[in-house]
LUMMARVO-404881 format. One record per residue: residue number from 1; x, y, z of N, C-alpha, C in turn. Coordinates in Angstrom, 3 decimals, always signed. Example, Ala and Ser with C-alpha at 12.3 -4.5 7.8 and 13.67 -1.06 7.14 Angstrom:
BEGIN
<r 1 <+13.190 -5.690 +7.800> <+12.300 -4.500 +7.800> <+13.200 -3.300 +7.800>>
<r 2 <+12.850 -2.250 +7.080> <+13.670 -1.060 +7.140> <+12.900 +0.030 +7.870>>
***
This chain:
BEGIN
<r 1 <+0.852 -1.181 +0.000> <+0.000 +0.000 +0.000> <+0.894 +1.239 +0.000>>
<r 2 <+0.618 +2.181 -0.893> <+1.406 +3.400 -0.960> <+0.949 +4.371 +0.121>>
<r 3 <+1.746 +5.394 +0.366> <+1.404 +6.418 +1.354> <+0.066 +7.071 +0.995>>
<r 4 <-0.148 +7.349 -0.282> <-1.393 +7.959 -0.731> <-2.580 +7.044 -0.442>>
<r 5 <-2.420 +5.723 -0.700> <-3.486 +4.767 -0.406> <-3.784 +4.725 +1.082>>
<r 6 <-2.739 +4.767 +1.928> <-2.924 +4.745 +3.370> <-3.677 +5.984 +3.839>>
<r 7 <-3.325 +7.146 +3.294> <-4.005 +8.386 +3.663> <-5.477 +8.324 +3.282>>
<r 8 <-5.775 +7.818 +2.089> <-7.147 +7.713 +1.618> <-7.933 +6.722 +2.466>>
<r 9 <-7.311 +5.589 +2.798> <-7.990 +4.572 +3.595> <-8.318 +5.085 +4.993>>
<r 10 <-7.568 +6.034 +5.502> <-7.783 +6.566 +6.844> <-8.931 +7.571 +6.901>>
<r 11 <-9.420 +8.008 +5.777> <-10.500 +8.995 +5.753> <-11.815 +8.325 +6.122>>
<r 12 <-12.488 +8.885 +7.111> <-13.777 +8.374 +7.562> <-14.865 +9.115 +6.788>>
<r 13 <-15.117 +8.660 +5.568> <-16.041 +9.399 +4.705> <-17.480 +9.424 +5.219>>
<r 14 <-18.013 +8.391 +5.900> <-19.357 +8.569 +6.468> <-19.403 +9.706 +7.499>>
<r 15 <-18.340 +9.846 +8.294> <-18.283 +10.946 +9.262> <-18.189 +12.286 +8.537>>
<r 16 <-17.493 +12.316 +7.418> <-17.423 +13.547 +6.625> <-18.808 +13.941 +6.118>>
<r 17 <-19.579 +12.961 +5.644> <-20.939 +13.262 +5.173> <-21.787 +13.762 +6.332>>
<r 18 <-21.720 +13.061 +7.460> <-22.485 +13.495 +8.630> <-22.130 +14.941 +8.990>>
<r 19 <-20.842 +15.269 +8.978> <-20.409 +16.626 +9.294> <-21.009 +17.658 +8.363>>
<r 20 <-21.044 +17.347 +7.070> <-21.651 +18.264 +6.099> <-23.140 +18.428 +6.392>>
<r 21 <-23.843 +17.324 +6.609> <-25.282 +17.409 +6.884> <-25.554 +18.219 +8.147>>
<r 22 <-24.757 +18.003 +9.178> <-24.909 +18.754 +10.416> <-24.623 +20.236 +10.200>>
<r 23 <-23.526 +20.542 +9.524> <-23.160 +21.941 +9.256> <-24.201 +22.646 +8.393>>
<r 24 <-24.860 +21.902 +7.505> <-25.872 +22.487 +6.618> <-27.261 +22.500 +7.263>>
<r 25 <-27.338 +22.172 +8.547> <-28.587 +22.190 +9.322> <-29.669 +21.269 +8.742>>
<r 26 <-29.258 +20.093 +8.287> <-30.217 +19.090 +7.831> <-30.899 +18.511 +9.063>>
<r 27 <-32.224 +18.501 +9.052> <-32.989 +18.047 +10.210> <-33.821 +16.799 +9.934>>
<r 28 <-34.103 +16.498 +8.678> <-34.891 +15.324 +8.312> <-34.013 +14.391 +7.480>>
<r 29 <-33.940 +13.124 +7.869> <-33.154 +12.127 +7.143> <-34.093 +11.000 +6.748>>
<r 30 <-34.440 +10.958 +5.468> <-35.309 +9.906 +4.935> <-34.421 +8.807 +4.372>>
<r 31 <-34.827 +7.554 +4.590> <-33.994 +6.466 +4.098> <-34.787 +5.171 +3.975>>
<r 32 <-34.339 +4.365 +3.044> <-34.712 +2.959 +2.996> <-33.455 +2.250 +3.478>>
<r 33 <-33.554 +1.394 +4.500> <-32.355 +0.783 +5.064> <-31.421 +0.215 +3.991>>
<r 34 <-30.126 +0.513 +4.157> <-29.113 +0.142 +3.170> <-27.776 -0.005 +3.881>>
<r 35 <-27.107 -1.104 +3.647> <-25.813 -1.352 +4.290> <-24.777 -0.293 +3.919>>
<r 36 <-24.851 +0.259 +2.719> <-23.895 +1.274 +2.293> <-23.984 +2.563 +3.096>>
<r 37 <-25.136 +2.827 +3.674> <-25.340 +4.024 +4.492> <-25.332 +3.717 +5.989>>
<r 38 <-25.001 +2.486 +6.377> <-25.142 +2.046 +7.770> <-24.482 +2.990 +8.775>>
<r 39 <-23.214 +3.292 +8.599> <-22.515 +4.164 +9.567> <-23.105 +5.569 +9.591>>
<r 40 <-23.414 +6.109 +8.426> <-24.023 +7.441 +8.358> <-25.366 +7.437 +9.078>>
<r 41 <-26.177 +6.421 +8.862> <-27.469 +6.333 +9.539> <-27.291 +6.282 +11.057>>
<r 42 <-26.313 +5.536 +11.520> <-26.050 +5.457 +12.962> <-25.684 +6.826 +13.529>>
<r 43 <-24.861 +7.580 +12.823> <-24.460 +8.906 +13.304> <-25.649 +9.866 +13.314>>
<r 44 <-26.455 +9.831 +12.264> <-27.627 +10.702 +12.206> <-28.630 +10.333 +13.293>>
<r 45 <-28.823 +9.043 +13.518> <-29.753 +8.579 +14.548> <-29.311 +9.045 +15.940>>
<r 46 <-28.021 +9.126 +16.171> <-27.491 +9.553 +17.470> <-27.593 +11.066 +17.679>>
<r 47 <-27.902 +11.808 +16.631> <-27.996 +13.266 +16.693> <-29.438 +13.659 +17.000>>
<r 48 <-29.675 +14.207 +18.179> <-31.035 +14.574 +18.583> <-31.640 +15.686 +17.733>>
<r 49 <-30.822 +16.394 +16.964> <-31.346 +17.457 +16.104> <-31.892 +16.911 +14.786>>
<r 50 <-31.617 +15.637 +14.500> <-32.060 +15.035 +13.242> <-33.191 +14.050 +13.501>>
<r 51 <-34.213 +14.126 +12.671> <-35.332 +13.193 +12.726> <-35.140 +12.157 +11.634>>
<r 52 <-35.140 +10.894 +12.022> <-34.969 +9.794 +11.085> <-36.341 +9.324 +10.611>>
<r 53 <-36.503 +9.176 +9.300> <-37.767 +8.723 +8.733> <-37.484 +7.496 +7.873>>
<r 54 <-37.796 +6.326 +8.406> <-37.624 +5.076 +7.671> <-38.793 +4.919 +6.711>>
<r 55 <-38.481 +4.639 +5.461> <-39.492 +4.577 +4.413> <-39.715 +3.142 +3.947>>
<r 56 <-40.885 +2.889 +3.388> <-41.117 +1.589 +2.769> <-40.751 +1.619 +1.294>>
<r 57 <-40.759 +2.805 +0.695> <-40.334 +2.986 -0.686> <-39.755 +4.387 -0.843>>
<r 58 <-38.816 +4.524 -1.734> <-38.095 +5.790 -1.894> <-38.992 +6.943 -2.307>>
<r 59 <-40.041 +6.678 -3.047> <-40.884 +7.786 -3.493> <-41.562 +8.494 -2.326>>
<r 60 <-41.798 +7.795 -1.229> <-42.355 +8.444 -0.029> <-41.437 +9.563 +0.454>>
<r 61 <-40.151 +9.373 +0.269> <-39.176 +10.362 +0.716> <-39.331 +11.702 +0.033>>
<r 62 <-39.750 +11.701 -1.224> <-39.936 +12.970 -1.938> <-41.008 +13.806 -1.249>>
<r 63 <-42.116 +13.165 -0.856> <-43.195 +13.887 -0.176> <-42.761 +14.341 +1.220>>
<r 64 <-42.052 +13.480 +1.941> <-41.573 +13.848 +3.282> <-40.635 +15.051 +3.198>>
<r 65 <-39.716 +15.027 +2.240> <-38.767 +16.139 +2.113> <-39.448 +17.426 +1.666>>
<r 66 <-40.451 +17.306 +0.799> <-41.223 +18.492 +0.412> <-41.942 +19.084 +1.607>>
<r 67 <-42.535 +18.238 +2.431> <-43.207 +18.707 +3.644> <-42.235 +19.318 +4.637>>
<r 68 <-41.068 +18.707 +4.764> <-40.049 +19.261 +5.664> <-39.664 +20.667 +5.218>>
<r 69 <-39.450 +20.833 +3.918> <-39.065 +22.139 +3.377> <-40.175 +23.166 +3.636>>
<r 70 <-41.413 +22.784 +3.389> <-42.526 +23.702 +3.644> <-42.615 +24.067 +5.120>>
<r 71 <-42.174 +23.158 +5.991> <-42.174 +23.407 +7.424> <-40.908 +24.091 +7.912>>
<r 72 <-40.032 +24.479 +6.994> <-38.836 +25.228 +7.365> <-37.616 +24.388 +7.694>>
<r 73 <-37.635 +23.115 +7.330> <-36.491 +22.256 +7.622> <-35.862 +21.710 +6.347>>
<r 74 <-34.561 +21.473 +6.441> <-33.821 +20.845 +5.350> <-33.786 +19.338 +5.581>>
<r 75 <-33.802 +18.608 +4.477> <-33.760 +17.163 +4.585> <-32.872 +16.547 +3.525>>
<r 76 <-32.604 +15.262 +3.707> <-31.789 +14.500 +2.775> <-32.437 +13.137 +2.580>>
<r 77 <-32.294 +12.594 +1.388> <-32.787 +11.261 +1.063> <-31.596 +10.342 +0.881>>
<r 78 <-31.520 +9.258 +1.665> <-30.463 +8.268 +1.536> <-31.068 +7.031 +0.885>>
<r 79 <-30.472 +6.605 -0.222> <-31.005 +5.436 -0.910> <-29.927 +4.733 -1.710>>
<r 80 <-30.276 +3.560 -2.188> <-29.416 +2.770 -3.045> <-29.827 +3.038 -4.496>>
<r 81 <-28.922 +2.822 -5.430> <-29.226 +3.085 -6.835> <-30.453 +2.322 -7.321>>
<r 82 <-30.685 +1.131 -6.802> <-31.879 +0.384 -7.224> <-33.155 +1.115 -6.830>>
<r 83 <-33.107 +1.941 -5.804> <-34.274 +2.700 -5.374> <-34.591 +3.902 -6.245>>
<r 84 <-33.635 +4.337 -7.047> <-33.886 +5.471 -7.940> <-35.048 +5.145 -8.873>>
<r 85 <-35.090 +3.915 -9.333> <-36.174 +3.508 -10.221> <-37.545 +3.592 -9.575>>
<r 86 <-37.598 +3.513 -8.249> <-38.875 +3.580 -7.535> <-39.423 +4.991 -7.405>>
<r 87 <-38.599 +5.994 -7.659> <-39.072 +7.367 -7.410> <-38.866 +8.311 -8.594>>
<r 88 <-38.713 +7.772 -9.774> <-38.473 +8.615 -10.952> <-39.578 +9.645 -11.137>>
<r 89 <-40.823 +9.221 -11.122> <-41.926 +10.159 -11.334> <-42.003 +11.187 -10.212>>
<r 90 <-41.788 +10.751 -8.989> <-41.846 +11.687 -7.861> <-40.740 +12.732 -7.951>>
<r 91 <-39.551 +12.324 -8.365> <-38.447 +13.284 -8.512> <-38.826 +14.338 -9.538>>
<r 92 <-39.347 +13.896 -10.664> <-39.662 +14.819 -11.754> <-40.873 +15.687 -11.453>>
<r 93 <-41.901 +15.105 -10.855> <-43.136 +15.862 -10.685> <-43.185 +16.666 -9.391>>
<r 94 <-42.964 +16.029 -8.259> <-43.118 +16.722 -6.979> <-42.085 +17.827 -6.808>>
<r 95 <-40.813 +17.538 -7.120> <-39.801 +18.566 -6.899> <-40.003 +19.757 -7.830>>
<r 96 <-40.446 +19.515 -9.033> <-40.682 +20.635 -9.960> <-41.936 +21.409 -9.584>>
<r 97 <-43.018 +20.706 -9.312> <-44.282 +21.377 -8.998> <-44.185 +22.172 -7.698>>
<r 98 <-43.531 +21.609 -6.704> <-43.427 +22.274 -5.408> <-42.190 +23.153 -5.288>>
<r 99 <-41.287 +23.054 -6.239> <-40.054 +23.854 -6.261> <-39.307 +23.828 -4.925>>
<r 100 <-39.002 +22.631 -4.443> <-38.222 +22.537 -3.216> <-36.877 +21.889 -3.508>>
<r 101 <-35.885 +22.206 -2.701> <-34.569 +21.611 -2.916> <-34.595 +20.128 -2.576>>
<r 102 <-33.802 +19.377 -3.288> <-33.742 +17.938 -3.060> <-32.285 +17.511 -3.056>>
<r 103 <-31.855 +16.913 -1.944> <-30.516 +16.352 -1.843> <-30.663 +14.852 -1.620>>
<r 104 <-30.130 +14.079 -2.556> <-30.149 +12.620 -2.459> <-28.713 +12.119 -2.408>>
<r 105 <-28.449 +11.212 -1.481> <-27.165 +10.526 -1.407> <-27.439 +9.083 -1.789>>
<r 106 <-26.870 +8.673 -2.913> <-27.213 +7.392 -3.528> <-26.011 +6.462 -3.532>>
<r 107 <-26.110 +5.358 -2.786> <-25.056 +4.352 -2.843> <-25.275 +3.518 -4.094>>
<r 108 <-24.209 +3.334 -4.842> <-24.309 +2.660 -6.133> <-24.148 +1.150 -5.995>>
<r 109 <-24.892 +0.440 -6.809> <-24.773 -1.010 -6.971> <-24.657 -1.282 -8.467>>
<r 110 <-24.282 -2.504 -8.800> <-24.192 -2.883 -10.212> <-22.924 -2.429 -10.884>>
<r 111 <-21.921 -2.087 -10.105> <-20.669 -1.584 -10.650> <-19.516 -2.476 -10.218>>
<r 112 <-18.548 -1.884 -9.611> <-17.284 -2.472 -9.196> <-17.488 -3.760 -8.395>>
<r 113 <-17.162 -4.892 -8.970> <-17.200 -6.161 -8.264> <-18.583 -6.661 -7.881>>
<r 114 <-19.616 -6.213 -8.523> <-20.987 -6.616 -8.189> <-21.171 -8.122 -8.406>>
<r 115 <-21.857 -8.765 -7.469> <-22.142 -10.192 -7.601> <-23.563 -10.449 -8.087>>
<r 116 <-24.448 -9.480 -7.943> <-25.862 -9.679 -8.222> <-26.238 -9.079 -9.575>>
<r 117 <-26.532 -9.910 -10.570> <-26.849 -9.373 -11.900> <-28.103 -8.507 -11.922>>
<r 118 <-28.974 -8.650 -10.936> <-30.194 -7.846 -10.881> <-29.899 -6.376 -10.568>>
<r 119 <-28.749 -6.092 -9.996> <-28.379 -4.718 -9.651> <-27.786 -3.946 -10.831>>
<r 120 <-27.308 -4.646 -11.833> <-26.565 -4.002 -12.919> <-27.416 -3.047 -13.759>>
<r 121 <-28.615 -3.420 -14.212> <-29.364 -2.486 -15.073> <-29.629 -1.122 -14.435>>
<r 122 <-30.123 -1.092 -13.195> <-30.416 +0.210 -12.573> <-29.134 +0.928 -12.200>>
<r 123 <-28.094 +0.170 -11.845> <-26.813 +0.810 -11.585> <-26.315 +1.579 -12.796>>
<r 124 <-26.432 +0.980 -13.954> <-26.000 +1.645 -15.189> <-26.930 +2.795 -15.569>>
<r 125 <-28.219 +2.638 -15.274> <-29.201 +3.640 -15.689> <-29.302 +4.829 -14.740>>
<r 126 <-28.834 +4.696 -13.520> <-29.039 +5.740 -12.511> <-28.579 +7.128 -12.956>>
<r 127 <-27.322 +7.325 -13.386> <-26.935 +8.698 -13.756> <-27.779 +9.304 -14.885>>
<r 128 <-27.980 +8.618 -16.019> <-28.770 +9.262 -17.068> <-30.240 +9.452 -16.698>>
<r 129 <-30.807 +8.545 -15.913> <-32.197 +8.704 -15.485> <-32.342 +9.947 -14.614>>
<r 130 <-31.445 +10.103 -13.650> <-31.511 +11.281 -12.778> <-31.321 +12.572 -13.578>>
<r 131 <-30.391 +12.572 -14.505> <-30.178 +13.765 -15.335> <-31.408 +14.064 -16.182>>
<r 132 <-32.031 +13.040 -16.736> <-33.245 +13.237 -17.530> <-34.371 +13.830 -16.686>>
<r 133 <-34.427 +13.477 -15.403> <-35.450 +14.000 -14.497> <-35.115 +15.396 -13.986>>
<r 134 <-34.021 +15.968 -14.445> <-33.675 +17.340 -14.082> <-32.733 +17.480 -12.903>>
<r 135 <-32.144 +16.394 -12.453> <-31.213 +16.451 -11.322> <-29.793 +16.729 -11.785>>
<r 136 <-29.087 +17.472 -10.985> <-27.648 +17.580 -11.157> <-27.055 +16.345 -10.498>>
<r 137 <-26.177 +15.665 -11.206> <-25.571 +14.438 -10.692> <-24.096 +14.688 -10.439>>
<r 138 <-23.680 +14.385 -9.210> <-22.279 +14.470 -8.810> <-21.870 +13.088 -8.342>>
<r 139 <-20.581 +12.815 -8.324> <-20.134 +11.468 -7.983> <-18.852 +11.494 -7.172>>
<r 140 <-18.771 +10.583 -6.201> <-17.549 +10.398 -5.430> <-17.196 +8.907 -5.450>>
<r 141 <-15.981 +8.601 -5.834> <-15.500 +7.220 -5.877> <-14.329 +6.987 -4.940>>
<r 142 <-13.802 +8.056 -4.358> <-12.664 +7.938 -3.440> <-13.008 +8.658 -2.144>>
<r 143 <-12.575 +8.118 -1.010> <-12.866 +8.767 +0.275> <-12.453 +10.241 +0.311>>
<r 144 <-11.354 +10.569 -0.337> <-10.856 +11.944 -0.320> <-11.787 +12.922 -1.038>>
<r 145 <-12.659 +12.419 -1.895> <-13.556 +13.284 -2.668> <-14.944 +13.451 -2.052>>
<r 146 <-15.274 +12.630 -1.065> <-16.644 +12.596 -0.554> <-17.067 +13.914 +0.076>>
<r 147 <-16.288 +14.434 +0.998> <-16.706 +15.631 +1.735> <-16.972 +16.813 +0.806>>
<r 148 <-16.026 +17.115 -0.073> <-16.223 +18.272 -0.953> <-17.345 +18.050 -1.950>>
<r 149 <-17.554 +16.814 -2.380> <-18.629 +16.530 -3.327> <-19.990 +16.667 -2.653>>
<r 150 <-20.140 +16.118 -1.452> <-21.407 +16.239 -0.730> <-21.674 +17.696 -0.352>>
<r 151 <-20.643 +18.419 +0.053> <-20.817 +19.834 +0.375> <-21.259 +20.627 -0.850>>
<r 152 <-20.635 +20.385 -1.979> <-21.031 +21.081 -3.218> <-22.476 +20.746 -3.581>>
<r 153 <-22.849 +19.485 -3.437> <-24.225 +19.086 -3.728> <-25.222 +19.710 -2.773>>
<r 154 <-24.883 +19.739 -1.489> <-25.779 +20.336 -0.498> <-25.957 +21.833 -0.744>>
<r 155 <-24.888 +22.509 -1.064> <-24.999 +23.952 -1.350> <-25.870 +24.195 -2.579>>
<r 156 <-25.669 +23.405 -3.610> <-26.473 +23.567 -4.826> <-27.944 +23.282 -4.525>>
<r 157 <-28.205 +22.240 -3.757> <-29.596 +21.914 -3.427> <-30.233 +22.999 -2.562>>
<r 158 <-29.600 +23.324 -1.447> <-30.238 +24.206 -0.473> <-30.118 +25.693 -0.803>>
<r 159 <-29.024 +26.106 -1.398> <-28.852 +27.526 -1.717> <-29.476 +27.907 -3.059>>
<r 160 <-29.434 +26.974 -4.019> <-29.987 +27.275 -5.345> <-31.341 +26.609 -5.567>>
<r 161 <-31.789 +25.797 -4.622> <-33.095 +25.154 -4.751> <-33.149 +24.092 -5.831>>
<r 162 <-32.052 +23.430 -6.075> <-31.971 +22.468 -7.167> <-32.091 +21.029 -6.669>>
<r 163 <-32.596 +20.132 -7.521> <-32.534 +18.712 -7.197> <-31.134 +18.182 -7.514>>
<r 164 <-30.505 +17.550 -6.532> <-29.117 +17.090 -6.668> <-29.019 +15.654 -6.163>>
<r 165 <-28.297 +14.842 -6.906> <-27.991 +13.477 -6.471> <-26.480 +13.331 -6.407>>
<r 166 <-25.981 +12.941 -5.250> <-24.562 +12.620 -5.097> <-24.463 +11.102 -5.091>>
<r 167 <-23.782 +10.559 -6.098> <-23.613 +9.120 -6.220> <-22.341 +8.706 -5.497>>
<r 168 <-22.486 +7.746 -4.600> <-21.353 +7.201 -3.857> <-21.020 +5.862 -4.502>>
<r 169 <-19.943 +5.853 -5.286> <-19.600 +4.702 -6.100> <-19.385 +3.420 -5.317>>
<r 170 <-19.636 +2.294 -5.976> <-19.496 +0.997 -5.324> <-18.057 +0.716 -4.925>>
<r 171 <-17.127 +1.271 -5.650> <-15.725 +1.107 -5.272> <-15.454 +1.780 -3.924>>
<r 172 <-16.149 +2.873 -3.649> <-16.036 +3.587 -2.381> <-16.688 +2.807 -1.243>>
<r 173 <-17.933 +2.387 -1.455> <-18.682 +1.748 -0.370> <-18.290 +0.289 -0.162>>
<r 174 <-17.653 -0.300 -1.157> <-17.265 -1.705 -1.071> <-18.304 -2.599 -1.715>>
<r 175 <-17.867 -3.764 -2.073> <-18.775 -4.711 -2.720> <-19.393 -5.636 -1.689>>
<r 176 <-20.588 -6.062 -2.001> <-21.260 -7.040 -1.160> <-20.960 -8.410 -1.744>>
<r 177 <-21.032 -9.403 -0.920> <-20.803 -10.774 -1.381> <-21.931 -11.660 -0.907>>
<r 178 <-22.370 -12.524 -1.772> <-23.396 -13.495 -1.401> <-22.719 -14.613 -0.635>>
<r 179 <-23.244 -14.888 +0.532> <-22.666 -15.947 +1.358> <-23.733 -16.989 +1.643>>
<r 180 <-23.453 -18.189 +1.253> <-24.362 -19.278 +1.546> <-24.151 -19.739 +2.968>>
<r 181 <-25.205 -19.919 +3.702> <-25.108 -20.359 +5.098> <-25.176 -21.862 +5.166>>
***
């Protein structure tokens, strides 16, 4: 391992994301449980200033975040790339009609070392689908890039009122493996 690799490996990127969300006064955290967001969810859950909203489907998050914004609070949607397909219409219709900022943090599947062929189609389709729905898409694949990418996305969402998706690449979050018991 090179010195640069060691420095990158030492970066606690979930803590960096939590820090950005806290600094940006995010108060609502909508999510469908996902192993890629596990540490971030734990940190947000431990923060009494943040309200955790567990969803049954990602499209519910669009309505929750719109309501949070109308109530004067900032929110974030945490989801996996496979969940993007569940909320395409909500992203395009609700965010445009209600004109509220949308920040989504999307853990990617179907990429680097994927074992599940069912994850590949939506993984490949996620960036162009989000762009077609009017979202600005940003991406982080290395721990060193996460903080500045999430901060840039949060500023664009909350300061400019734009729908933004920050994709957290599978190489960053790690690959899952199917284990037979």
